[in-house]
C-alpha positions in Angstrom: 94.4 186.8 29.5 94.2 183.9 32.0 91.6 184.5 34.6 90.9 182.1 37.5 87.7 182.0 39.4 87.5 180.3 42.8 84.3 178.4 43.4 83.4 176.6 46.6 82.5 172.9 46.6 79.0 173.9 47.7 78.6 176.1 44.7 79.8 173.4 42.4 77.3 170.9 43.9 74.5 173.4 43.4 75.5 173.9 39.8 75.6 170.2 39.2 72.3 169.6 40.9 70.7 172.3 38.8 72.2 170.9 35.6 70.8 167.5 36.4 67.4 168.9 37.0 67.5 170.9 33.8 68.6 167.8 31.8 65.7 165.8 33.2 63.2 168.6 32.3 64.6 168.9 28.7 64.3 165.1 28.2 60.7 165.2 29.4 59.9 168.1 27.1 61.5 166.4 24.1 59.6 163.2 24.9 56.3 165.1 24.9 57.1 167.1 21.7 58.6 164.2 19.7 56.9 161.1 21.2 60.1 159.8 22.7 60.2 157.8 25.9 60.6 160.1 28.9 63.2 159.4 31.6 62.4 156.1 33.4 60.5 156.5 36.6 59.5 160.1 36.1 55.8 161.1 36.3 55.9 161.7 32.5 57.3 158.2 32.0 54.4 156.6 34.0 51.9 158.6 31.9 53.6 157.6 28.7 53.9 154.0 29.8 50.2 153.8 30.6 49.2 155.2 27.3 51.5 152.8 25.4 50.1 149.9 27.3 46.5 150.9 26.5 47.5 151.1 22.8 49.0 147.6 23.0 45.9 146.2 24.7 43.5 147.8 22.1 45.6 146.3 19.3 45.3 142.9 20.9 49.0 142.5 21.6 48.8 140.8 25.0 48.7 137.3 26.4 46.3 136.1 29.1 47.4 133.4 31.5 45.1 131.6 34.0 47.6 129.6 36.1 51.2 129.4 37.2 51.7 126.5 34.9 50.4 128.5 31.8 52.7 131.3 32.8 55.7 129.0 33.1 54.9 127.5 29.7 54.6 131.0 28.2 57.9 132.2 29.7 59.6 129.0 28.5 58.4 129.6 25.0 60.0 133.0 25.0 63.4 131.4 25.8 63.2 129.3 22.6 61.7 132.0 20.4 
C-alpha cells in the first residue's frame, strides 16, 4: 500500500508559496471577523492600526510633547515606571 509520488522542487516551492498566501488571507479574515490584530504590515493591519489609534485619541490616552527635552523626560519616566 506504499505509494510514492515524485514532486519537483519547483512544484514544492509553488505549494509552499500558495500555503503562505492562504495562511495570511485566513489570518486577515479572522482578524476582521473576531477583532484580532491582522498580520503586521498588511493593508488590513494598517487599517486596523489607524482605527485603534483613533479610539485611543478619542479616549484621551495620548501624551503631547512640545520639545525634545519634554520628550526625553517622558521617555525617561517610562523607564522607571
